C-alpha positions as CSV (number, residue, x, y, z in Angstrom):
1,Q,22.3,-34.1,-67.5
2,E,25.7,-35.2,-68.6
3,G,28.8,-33.1,-69.4
4,E,31.3,-34.2,-72.0
5,P,33.5,-37.0,-70.8
6,V,37.0,-36.3,-69.8
7,T,39.6,-37.0,-72.5
8,D,42.0,-39.9,-72.4
9,E,44.8,-37.4,-71.6
10,Q,42.8,-35.9,-68.7
11,R,41.9,-39.4,-67.5
12,L,45.6,-40.4,-67.4
13,M,46.6,-37.3,-65.6
14,I,44.0,-37.7,-62.9
15,S,44.9,-41.4,-62.5
16,R,48.5,-40.4,-62.0
17,T,47.4,-37.7,-59.5
18,I,45.5,-40.3,-57.5
19,E,48.5,-42.7,-57.6
20,E,50.9,-40.0,-56.4
21,F,48.5,-38.9,-53.7
22,K,48.3,-42.5,-52.4
23,R,52.0,-42.9,-52.6
24,D,52.6,-39.8,-50.6
25,G,50.6,-41.1,-47.8
26,G,47.1,-39.8,-48.7
27,S,45.6,-43.2,-49.3
28,G,43.8,-43.0,-45.9
29,D,41.9,-40.0,-47.0
30,A,39.1,-41.9,-48.8
31,E,37.0,-38.8,-49.4
32,V,39.8,-37.1,-51.4
33,V,40.5,-40.2,-53.4
34,A,36.8,-40.7,-54.1
35,A,36.4,-37.1,-55.2
36,L,39.5,-37.3,-57.5
37,E,38.2,-40.5,-59.0
38,S,34.8,-38.9,-59.7
39,L,36.6,-36.4,-61.9
40,V,37.3,-39.4,-64.2
41,Q,34.4,-41.7,-63.6
42,E,31.3,-39.6,-62.9
43,K,29.2,-38.9,-65.9
44,A,26.3,-37.0,-64.3
45,I,27.3,-33.3,-64.3
46,D,25.6,-32.6,-60.9
47,K,27.5,-35.4,-59.2
48,W,30.7,-34.4,-61.0
49,T,30.3,-30.9,-59.8
50,M,29.7,-31.9,-56.2
51,A,32.9,-33.9,-56.2
52,A,34.9,-31.0,-57.7
53,Y,33.5,-28.6,-55.1
54,R,34.3,-31.0,-52.4
55,L,38.0,-30.9,-53.5
56,G,37.7,-27.2,-53.3
57,D,36.3,-27.3,-49.8
58,L,39.1,-29.6,-48.7
59,G,41.7,-27.4,-50.3
60,T,43.1,-30.4,-52.2
61,S,46.3,-29.1,-53.9
62,E,46.6,-32.4,-55.7
63,A,43.5,-31.5,-57.7
64,V,45.1,-28.4,-59.2
65,T,46.9,-30.0,-62.1
66,P,43.9,-32.0,-63.4
67,L,41.5,-29.1,-62.8
68,I,43.8,-26.8,-64.9
69,Q,43.6,-29.4,-67.7
70,I,39.8,-29.5,-67.4
71,L,39.6,-25.7,-67.4
72,A,41.5,-25.6,-70.7
73,N,39.9,-28.5,-72.5
74,A,36.6,-29.6,-71.1
75,D,33.1,-28.5,-72.0
76,F,32.1,-25.1,-70.6
77,M,30.1,-26.5,-67.7
78,K,33.1,-28.4,-66.3
79,A,35.5,-25.6,-67.2
80,Q,33.4,-23.1,-65.2
81,V,33.4,-25.4,-62.2
82,A,37.1,-26.0,-62.6
83,A,37.7,-22.2,-62.6
84,V,35.6,-21.8,-59.4
85,V,37.3,-24.6,-57.6
86,L,40.8,-23.5,-58.5
87,G,40.0,-20.2,-56.7
88,M,38.7,-22.1,-53.7
89,I,41.9,-24.1,-53.4
90,G,44.0,-21.0,-53.6
91,D,47.0,-22.4,-55.3
92,R,48.9,-19.9,-57.4
93,R,49.7,-22.4,-60.1
94,A,46.2,-21.6,-61.3
95,V,46.9,-17.9,-62.0
96,V,48.2,-18.2,-65.6
97,P,45.5,-20.8,-66.7
98,L,42.8,-18.6,-65.2
99,V,44.2,-15.6,-67.0
100,R,43.9,-17.6,-70.3
101,A,40.4,-18.5,-69.3
102,L,39.4,-14.8,-69.3
103,G,39.4,-15.1,-73.1
104,N,37.2,-18.2,-73.1
105,V,34.3,-17.9,-75.6
106,N,31.8,-19.0,-72.9
107,L,30.7,-16.2,-70.6
108,P,30.3,-18.4,-67.4
109,V,33.9,-19.5,-67.7
110,R,35.1,-15.9,-68.1
111,K,33.1,-14.7,-65.1
112,A,34.3,-17.6,-62.9
113,A,37.9,-17.1,-64.0
114,A,37.8,-13.4,-63.1
115,M,36.3,-14.1,-59.6
116,S,38.9,-16.8,-58.9
117,L,41.7,-14.4,-59.8
118,G,40.2,-12.0,-57.3
119,Q,40.2,-14.7,-54.7
120,L,43.9,-15.4,-55.4
121,K,44.6,-11.6,-55.2
122,A,46.7,-12.1,-58.4
123,E,48.1,-8.7,-59.0
124,E,49.9,-10.0,-62.1
125,A,46.4,-10.6,-63.6
126,L,45.3,-6.9,-63.2
127,P,46.0,-5.8,-66.8
128,F,43.9,-8.7,-68.0
129,L,41.1,-8.0,-65.6
130,V,41.2,-4.3,-66.6
131,D,40.8,-5.4,-70.3
132,L,37.9,-7.5,-69.3
133,V,36.0,-4.5,-67.9
134,D,35.1,-3.6,-71.5
135,D,33.3,-7.0,-71.8
136,E,29.6,-6.1,-71.9
137,Y,28.7,-9.2,-69.9
138,A,31.7,-9.9,-67.7
139,G,32.9,-6.4,-67.0
140,A,31.1,-6.1,-63.7
141,D,32.7,-9.4,-62.6
142,A,36.1,-8.0,-63.4
143,V,35.5,-5.0,-61.2
144,Q,34.2,-7.2,-58.4
145,A,37.3,-9.4,-58.7
146,M,39.5,-6.4,-58.3
147,T,37.7,-5.3,-55.1
148,M,38.7,-8.7,-53.7
149,F,42.3,-7.6,-53.7
150,F,41.5,-5.4,-50.7
151,E,41.1,-6.7,-47.2
152,S,37.6,-6.0,-46.0
153,E,38.8,-5.0,-42.5
154,A,41.9,-3.1,-43.8
155,D,42.8,0.3,-42.3
156,P,41.5,2.9,-44.7
157,R,44.9,4.6,-44.9
158,E,46.6,1.4,-45.7
159,A,43.9,0.5,-48.2
160,F,44.4,3.9,-49.9
161,S,48.1,3.5,-50.2
162,Y,47.5,0.1,-51.8
163,L,45.0,1.7,-54.2
164,Q,47.6,4.3,-55.1
165,R,50.2,1.7,-55.8
166,L,47.8,-0.2,-58.1
167,A,46.5,2.8,-59.8
168,D,49.9,4.3,-60.6
169,A,50.8,1.0,-62.3
170,H,47.5,0.1,-64.0
171,D,44.7,2.0,-65.7
172,L,42.1,1.0,-63.1
173,P,38.4,1.4,-64.0
174,F,36.1,4.0,-62.5
175,G,34.0,1.3,-60.9
176,L,36.8,0.3,-58.6
177,F,37.4,3.8,-57.4
178,A,33.6,4.2,-56.8
179,W,33.6,1.0,-54.8
180,F,36.7,2.1,-52.8
181,M,35.2,5.5,-52.0
182,E,31.9,3.9,-50.8
183,T,33.7,1.3,-48.8
184,Y,36.5,3.3,-47.2
185,L,36.0,7.0,-47.5
186,F,32.4,8.1,-47.3
187,E,31.8,10.4,-44.4
188,Q,35.5,10.3,-43.5
189,P,36.8,13.1,-45.6
190,A,39.6,13.9,-43.2
191,L,41.3,10.7,-44.2
192,L,42.6,12.3,-47.4
193,D,44.6,15.5,-47.6
194,A,44.2,18.0,-50.5
195,G,47.0,16.3,-52.5
196,E,45.3,12.9,-52.2
197,R,41.9,14.3,-53.1
198,A,43.6,15.8,-56.2
199,W,45.1,12.5,-57.1
200,L,41.8,10.8,-56.7
201,A,40.1,13.4,-58.9
202,D,42.8,12.9,-61.6
203,K,42.4,9.1,-61.6
204,T,38.6,9.2,-61.7
205,G,38.3,12.0,-64.2
206,M,36.1,13.9,-61.8
207,D,36.4,17.5,-60.7
208,E,38.3,17.9,-57.5
209,G,35.5,19.8,-55.9
210,V,33.1,16.9,-56.7
211,V,35.4,14.4,-55.1
212,S,35.6,16.6,-52.0
213,A,31.8,16.9,-51.9
214,L,31.4,13.2,-52.3
215,L,33.6,12.4,-49.4
216,F,31.7,14.8,-47.2
217,L,28.1,14.0,-48.0
218,P,26.3,10.9,-46.8
219,Q,24.0,11.1,-49.8
220,A,27.0,10.8,-52.1
221,R,26.3,7.0,-52.1
222,E,23.5,7.7,-54.6
223,Y,25.7,9.8,-56.8
224,V,28.4,7.1,-57.2
225,E,25.9,4.3,-57.6
């Protein structure tokens, strides 16, 4: 299967990227050069995708600018891959283009853009991810992306302070609070004092007694899920 060919503008940009990469001393990295060239020359979508993912694996910052162009202008298959790879590379130049991609008419592009913004921990994108929660098909991805803002091994107290900061600035969805309670707070009710439990009840719209019970009971997992 073939994707749509890159445009002349994209071809020129990628060619310039390759020239700059070589000029800056990267000519010895044949793998990077070959992968960049594939973004222009490869017609088979599976091989094009492999080359793009390889640039992501290598963290090739030189690929960010052409991938941003592809995200904005290519067919949805290449745009989806570009969104994923931009998250893999982790360059914050991709934040604004990925936010724009949350409004893409193609669902796979919206979902990939959301997840990459989560990888980038792009707090400036939170209002747009919150808006995406109402998307019938990509809403769950928006919530999952927001969970990626939290470090998996974070101290629960530090994580709760971070949640408070985010929630006081943004109208976070219930799904994020449910995930947070399951991840950090279940069976550890002593972590929160009465005032913090009241805050959590207010933010989730639940009764304070329900919140307290959820934190105490192991079977609360079923309630939240």
